[in-house]
C-alpha positions as CSV (number, residue, x, y, z in Angstrom):
1,X,-44.8,16.1,-77.7
2,X,-43.1,19.4,-77.0
3,X,-43.7,20.9,-80.4
4,X,-47.4,20.2,-80.3
5,X,-48.3,20.9,-76.7
6,X,-50.3,24.0,-77.3
7,X,-52.6,22.8,-80.1
8,X,-52.8,19.4,-78.5
9,X,-54.1,20.9,-75.3
10,X,-56.7,22.8,-77.4
11,X,-57.7,19.6,-79.1
12,X,-58.2,18.0,-75.7
13,X,-60.4,20.8,-74.5
14,X,-62.5,20.6,-77.7
15,X,-62.9,16.9,-77.2
16,X,-64.1,17.4,-73.7
17,X,-66.2,20.5,-74.0
18,X,-67.5,20.3,-77.5
19,X,-67.4,16.8,-79.0
20,X,-68.4,14.8,-76.0
21,X,-71.6,16.7,-75.0
22,X,-72.8,16.4,-78.6
23,X,-71.7,12.9,-79.4
24,X,-75.1,11.3,-78.6
25,X,-76.9,13.8,-80.8
26,X,-74.5,13.4,-83.7
27,X,-75.0,9.6,-83.5
28,X,-78.8,9.7,-83.0
29,X,-79.4,12.2,-85.9
30,X,-76.5,10.8,-88.1
31,X,-75.4,14.4,-88.6
32,X,-72.0,15.9,-89.2
33,X,-70.3,17.2,-86.0
34,X,-70.3,20.8,-87.2
35,X,-69.4,22.3,-83.8
36,X,-66.4,20.1,-83.1
37,X,-65.0,20.4,-86.6
38,X,-65.4,24.2,-86.6
39,X,-63.7,24.4,-83.2
40,X,-60.8,22.2,-84.5
41,X,-60.5,24.6,-87.5
42,X,-60.3,27.6,-85.2
43,X,-57.6,25.9,-83.1
44,X,-55.5,25.3,-86.1
45,X,-55.8,21.6,-85.9
46,X,-57.0,21.1,-89.5
47,X,-53.6,22.4,-90.6
48,X,-51.7,20.2,-88.1
49,X,-50.2,18.2,-90.9
50,X,-49.3,21.2,-93.1
51,X,-45.6,22.0,-92.9
52,X,-44.6,25.0,-90.8
53,X,-43.1,26.8,-93.7
54,X,-46.5,26.8,-95.4
55,X,-48.4,28.1,-92.4
56,X,-49.3,24.9,-90.6
57,X,-48.2,23.2,-87.4
58,X,-45.8,20.6,-88.9
59,X,-47.0,18.0,-86.4
60,X,-45.4,14.6,-86.3
61,X,-47.4,11.4,-86.8
62,X,-47.2,10.6,-83.1
63,X,-48.7,14.0,-82.2
64,X,-51.4,13.6,-84.8
65,X,-52.2,10.2,-83.4
66,X,-52.5,11.4,-79.8
67,X,-54.9,14.1,-81.0
68,X,-57.0,11.4,-82.7
69,X,-57.1,9.4,-79.5
70,X,-58.3,12.4,-77.5
71,X,-61.1,12.9,-80.0
72,X,-61.9,9.2,-80.1
73,X,-62.6,9.2,-76.3
74,X,-65.3,11.8,-76.9
75,X,-66.8,11.1,-80.3
76,X,-65.6,8.4,-82.7
77,X,-67.1,10.0,-85.7
78,X,-65.3,13.3,-85.0
79,X,-62.0,11.3,-84.6
80,X,-62.6,9.5,-87.8
81,X,-63.2,12.7,-89.8
82,X,-60.2,14.3,-88.3
83,X,-58.0,11.3,-89.1
84,X,-59.3,11.1,-92.7
85,X,-58.8,14.8,-93.3
86,X,-55.3,14.7,-91.9
87,X,-54.4,11.7,-94.0
88,X,-55.4,13.6,-97.1
89,X,-53.4,16.7,-96.0
90,X,-50.4,14.5,-95.4
91,X,-50.6,13.3,-99.1
92,X,-50.7,16.9,-100.2
93,X,-47.8,17.9,-98.0
94,X,-45.6,15.0,-99.0
95,X,-46.4,14.5,-102.7
96,X,-47.9,17.8,-103.9
97,X,-44.5,19.2,-105.0
98,X,-45.6,22.1,-107.2
99,X,-46.4,25.8,-106.7
100,X,-50.1,25.1,-107.1
101,X,-50.1,22.4,-104.3
102,X,-47.9,24.6,-102.0
103,X,-50.4,27.5,-102.4
104,X,-53.3,25.1,-101.6
105,X,-51.6,24.0,-98.5
106,X,-51.3,27.6,-97.4
107,X,-55.0,28.0,-98.1
108,X,-55.7,25.0,-95.8
109,X,-53.9,26.7,-93.0
110,X,-55.3,30.2,-93.7
111,X,-58.9,29.3,-94.5
112,X,-59.4,26.2,-92.3
113,X,-60.3,24.0,-95.3
114,X,-61.6,20.5,-94.8
115,X,-60.5,17.8,-97.2
116,X,-62.4,14.5,-97.9
117,X,-61.5,11.4,-99.8
118,X,-63.4,10.0,-102.8
119,X,-61.2,7.0,-103.4
120,X,-63.9,4.3,-103.2
121,X,-65.6,3.2,-106.4
122,X,-68.4,0.9,-107.4
123,X,-67.3,-2.2,-109.3
124,X,-63.8,-2.5,-107.8
125,X,-64.8,-4.7,-104.8
126,X,-63.3,-2.3,-102.4
127,X,-59.8,-2.4,-103.9
128,X,-58.2,1.0,-103.3
129,X,-55.5,0.2,-105.9
130,X,-57.9,-0.2,-108.7
131,X,-60.0,2.3,-110.7
132,X,-62.6,2.1,-113.4
133,X,-63.3,5.8,-114.1
134,X,-60.5,7.5,-116.1
135,X,-59.1,11.0,-116.1
136,X,-59.9,12.4,-119.6
137,X,-57.5,15.2,-120.6
138,X,-58.4,18.0,-123.0
139,X,-55.5,20.4,-123.3
140,X,-55.0,22.1,-119.9
141,X,-58.1,20.7,-118.4
142,X,-59.5,17.3,-117.5
143,X,-62.9,15.7,-116.8
144,X,-63.9,12.8,-114.6
145,X,-67.1,11.0,-113.7
146,X,-67.0,8.4,-111.0
147,X,-69.5,6.3,-109.0
148,X,-68.3,6.3,-105.4
149,X,-69.5,3.7,-102.9
150,X,-69.0,6.2,-100.0
151,X,-67.7,9.7,-99.7
152,X,-67.3,10.4,-95.9
153,X,-68.5,14.0,-95.0
154,X,-68.4,14.8,-98.8
155,X,-71.1,17.4,-98.6
156,X,-69.4,19.2,-95.8
157,X,-65.8,19.2,-97.3
158,X,-64.1,22.1,-99.1
159,X,-62.2,19.8,-101.5
160,X,-61.8,16.1,-102.4
161,X,-58.9,13.9,-103.2
162,X,-60.0,11.2,-105.6
163,X,-58.4,8.4,-107.6
164,X,-59.0,7.5,-111.2
165,X,-57.3,5.7,-114.1
166,X,-54.5,7.9,-115.4
167,X,-56.1,7.9,-118.9
168,X,-58.8,6.1,-120.7
169,X,-56.3,3.6,-122.1
170,X,-54.6,2.9,-118.8
171,X,-55.1,-0.3,-116.8
172,X,-57.1,-0.3,-113.6
173,X,-53.9,-0.3,-111.5
174,X,-52.4,2.7,-113.3
175,X,-54.0,5.4,-111.2
176,X,-53.7,9.1,-110.6
177,X,-54.5,11.1,-107.5
178,X,-56.5,14.3,-108.2
179,X,-57.3,17.3,-106.0
180,X,-60.8,18.7,-106.7
181,X,-61.8,22.1,-105.2
182,X,-65.4,22.8,-104.3
183,X,-66.0,24.7,-107.6
184,X,-64.6,21.8,-109.7
185,X,-67.2,19.1,-108.9
186,X,-70.8,18.1,-108.1
187,X,-71.9,15.2,-105.9
188,X,-75.2,13.5,-106.8
189,X,-76.3,11.4,-103.9
190,X,-77.4,7.9,-104.9
191,X,-78.3,6.4,-101.6
192,X,-78.8,7.0,-97.8
193,X,-76.4,6.9,-94.8
194,X,-78.4,5.0,-92.2
195,X,-75.5,3.0,-90.7
196,X,-75.1,0.9,-87.5
197,X,-72.3,3.1,-86.2
198,X,-69.9,5.9,-87.2
199,X,-73.1,7.7,-88.1
200,X,-71.7,11.2,-87.9
201,X,-69.2,10.6,-90.7
202,X,-72.2,11.0,-93.2
203,X,-70.9,8.6,-95.8
204,X,-73.6,7.9,-98.5
205,X,-72.8,6.9,-102.1
206,X,-72.5,9.5,-104.8
207,X,-71.8,10.0,-108.5
208,X,-68.9,12.4,-108.7
209,X,-68.7,14.7,-111.8
210,X,-65.7,17.0,-112.1
211,X,-63.8,19.3,-114.5
212,X,-60.6,21.0,-113.4
213,X,-57.1,22.2,-114.6
214,X,-54.5,19.4,-115.1
215,X,-52.2,21.1,-112.6
216,X,-54.5,19.5,-109.9
217,X,-53.3,16.0,-110.9
218,X,-50.4,14.7,-108.8
219,X,-47.2,14.0,-110.7
220,X,-46.5,10.8,-108.8
221,X,-48.6,7.7,-109.5
222,X,-51.1,6.9,-106.8
223,X,-49.5,3.6,-106.0
224,X,-46.5,5.5,-104.7
225,X,-48.6,8.0,-102.7
226,X,-50.7,5.2,-101.2
227,X,-47.7,3.1,-100.2
228,X,-45.6,5.9,-98.8
229,X,-48.2,8.1,-97.2
230,X,-51.9,7.5,-97.5
231,X,-52.2,3.9,-96.2
232,X,-49.6,4.1,-93.4
233,X,-50.9,7.5,-92.2
234,X,-54.6,6.6,-92.3
235,X,-54.0,3.2,-90.6
236,X,-52.0,4.8,-87.8
237,X,-54.4,7.7,-87.2
238,X,-57.5,5.4,-87.3
239,X,-55.8,3.1,-84.8
240,X,-55.3,6.0,-82.4
241,X,-58.9,7.0,-82.8
242,X,-60.1,3.5,-82.1
243,X,-57.7,3.4,-79.1
244,X,-59.5,6.5,-77.7
245,X,-62.9,4.9,-78.3
246,X,-61.8,1.7,-76.5
247,X,-60.3,3.7,-73.6
248,X,-63.6,5.5,-73.1
249,X,-65.6,2.3,-73.1
250,X,-63.1,0.9,-70.5
251,X,-63.6,4.1,-68.4
252,X,-67.4,3.6,-68.5
253,X,-67.0,-0.1,-67.5
254,X,-64.5,0.9,-64.7
255,X,-67.1,3.3,-63.3
256,X,-69.7,0.5,-63.2
257,X,-67.3,-1.8,-61.4
258,X,-66.3,0.9,-58.9
259,X,-70.0,1.5,-58.2
260,X,-70.5,-2.2,-57.5
261,X,-67.5,-2.2,-55.2
262,X,-68.8,0.7,-53.2
263,X,-72.2,-1.0,-52.8
264,X,-70.5,-4.1,-51.3
265,X,-67.3,-3.2,-49.5
266,X,-64.8,-6.0,-49.2
267,X,-66.2,-8.0,-52.1
268,X,-64.6,-8.0,-55.5
269,X,-67.2,-7.3,-58.1
270,X,-67.7,-9.9,-60.8
271,X,-66.6,-7.5,-63.6
272,X,-63.3,-6.6,-62.0
273,X,-61.4,-9.6,-63.4
274,X,-62.7,-8.9,-66.9
275,X,-61.8,-5.3,-66.5
276,X,-58.2,-6.2,-65.7
277,X,-57.9,-8.3,-68.8
278,X,-59.3,-5.4,-70.9
279,X,-56.6,-3.2,-69.4
280,X,-53.9,-5.5,-70.7
281,X,-55.5,-5.4,-74.2
282,X,-55.6,-1.6,-74.1
283,X,-51.9,-1.5,-73.2
284,X,-51.0,-3.8,-76.1
285,X,-53.1,-1.7,-78.5
286,X,-51.5,1.5,-77.2
287,X,-48.0,0.1,-77.7
288,X,-48.8,-1.0,-81.2
289,X,-50.1,2.4,-82.3
290,X,-47.3,4.4,-80.7
291,X,-44.5,2.3,-82.1
292,X,-46.1,2.4,-85.6
293,X,-46.3,6.2,-85.3
294,X,-42.7,6.4,-84.1
295,X,-41.5,4.2,-87.0
296,X,-43.2,6.4,-89.6
297,X,-41.7,9.5,-88.0
298,X,-38.2,8.0,-88.0
299,X,-38.5,6.9,-91.6
300,X,-39.7,10.3,-92.7
301,X,-37.0,12.3,-90.9
302,X,-34.1,10.1,-91.7
303,X,-32.8,11.9,-94.8
304,X,-30.1,9.3,-95.5
305,X,-32.6,6.5,-95.3
306,X,-30.2,4.4,-93.2
307,X,-32.8,3.4,-90.7
308,X,-35.8,3.5,-93.0
309,X,-37.7,0.2,-93.0
310,X,-38.1,-1.9,-96.1
311,X,-41.2,-1.4,-98.2
312,X,-42.4,-4.9,-97.5
313,X,-41.6,-4.7,-93.8
314,X,-43.4,-1.5,-93.3
315,X,-46.4,-2.6,-95.3
316,X,-46.7,-5.8,-93.2
317,X,-46.5,-3.9,-89.9
318,X,-48.9,-1.2,-90.9
319,X,-51.5,-3.8,-92.2
320,X,-50.9,-5.8,-89.0
321,X,-51.5,-2.6,-86.9
322,X,-54.9,-1.9,-88.6
323,X,-56.0,-5.5,-88.3
324,X,-55.0,-5.9,-84.7
325,X,-56.2,-2.4,-83.6
326,X,-59.6,-2.7,-85.2
327,X,-60.3,-6.2,-83.9
328,X,-59.1,-5.3,-80.4
329,X,-61.3,-2.3,-80.4
330,X,-64.4,-4.4,-81.2
331,X,-63.4,-7.0,-78.6
332,X,-62.8,-4.5,-75.9
333,X,-66.1,-2.6,-76.4
334,X,-68.0,-5.9,-76.4
335,X,-66.2,-6.9,-73.2
336,X,-67.1,-3.6,-71.6
337,X,-70.8,-4.3,-72.6
338,X,-70.6,-7.6,-70.7
339,X,-69.4,-5.7,-67.6
340,X,-72.1,-3.0,-67.8
341,X,-74.9,-5.4,-68.6
342,X,-78.3,-4.0,-69.5
343,X,-77.2,-0.5,-68.5
344,X,-74.5,-0.7,-71.1
345,X,-76.9,-2.0,-73.7
346,X,-79.4,0.8,-73.3
347,X,-78.7,3.9,-75.4
348,X,-79.6,6.1,-72.4
349,X,-78.3,3.9,-69.6
350,X,-76.2,5.4,-66.9
351,X,-73.3,3.2,-68.0
352,X,-74.1,2.9,-71.7
353,X,-71.5,1.7,-74.2
354,X,-74.1,1.1,-77.0
355,X,-72.6,3.8,-79.2
356,X,-69.1,2.6,-78.4
357,X,-70.0,-1.0,-79.5
358,X,-71.7,0.2,-82.7
359,X,-68.8,2.5,-83.7
360,X,-66.2,-0.2,-82.9
361,X,-67.9,-2.7,-85.2
362,X,-67.1,-0.4,-88.1
363,X,-63.4,-0.6,-87.5
364,X,-62.7,-4.0,-89.2
365,X,-64.7,-2.9,-92.2
366,X,-62.8,0.4,-92.9
367,X,-60.6,-1.2,-95.6
368,X,-61.7,-4.9,-95.0
369,X,-59.5,-6.8,-92.7
370,X,-59.9,-9.9,-94.9
371,X,-58.4,-7.9,-97.8
372,X,-55.4,-6.8,-95.6
373,X,-54.8,-10.4,-94.4
374,X,-54.7,-11.5,-98.0
375,X,-52.3,-8.7,-98.8
376,X,-50.0,-9.7,-96.0
377,X,-50.0,-13.3,-97.1
378,X,-48.9,-12.2,-100.5
379,X,-46.2,-9.9,-99.0
380,X,-44.8,-12.7,-96.9
381,X,-44.3,-14.8,-100.0
382,X,-42.0,-12.1,-101.5
383,X,-40.1,-11.1,-98.3
384,X,-36.6,-12.4,-98.0
385,X,-36.8,-13.8,-94.5
386,X,-40.5,-14.5,-94.2
387,X,-41.0,-11.5,-92.0
388,X,-40.5,-8.5,-94.3
389,X,-37.9,-6.9,-92.1
């Protein structure tokens, strides 16, 4: 990670010195991690995915993923926010090919702007590739009104990327991606965010009402942006964040086993065997995430496309990564709870993993694993060799 060593070191320091000490408070109060996100902005990390020629760091997917893992070890909500923001910036960087979008990317780097997603919508059953609300154009401007099931950290963001039907006459699958700046929209909260875990993401439902210039609509259809950038980037970065969360739970469990070993020298503690099995799961998860990041980076830097994976093959592997990483995270954290016992179950226990478990249980729900399994089944039916390679 030679090109990212300096900012990556700063992210590690922020995770240790800012995010970790406040993680319990962020969780207990279900509040936005202002301190950590402000520090990440000052470190230039919010512009990590902005190309260097536009004032950012031009970080690779692998570098971005390792940063998410560092944050995940300290505070899963902070890691999730950073991953979601970075995925939105990646969409702007790869698909916002106009002077307006290039200028906005410069602003992200210069002004430390935070970008949220308003892609969810009531009535679609959680289907990212379907919209009900349309973009309604009127000359050089458009309007949009959308009922969102969640908008993570929406009240704390400087802008939103949202999806909508391309026009009132368009089908639900004919979608556009739209950038909305703070002055372009209002968010009317329609519910609370009192969740089991990931409480610091602050993700209640809203009615989004917007009016903005048409230059803020992406030229490429959303289906292309989602397949090429949004889905693979978000799944990889989420997986790294969950990896960090699972690694921290394992470290807590390891400390508990070490304490038991010191108390009874020469006797292997009961949790040691379980801890060893968890270590193997962590290694598998780490390998999955890193290989997926390397594959994305190879595909995006290969100008001739000779080594680029097929669309079906990449989609299968990316969906598989999200499914496996999220389920492994939940399993690892629950295993660590078994090792730590009642101390792990107590929110204020010396070896508590209560927050880890609650945050981990959100992972399979962030784009439902059941939906991804069904999508992979459909992809396998159209792949040439049954594997999508």
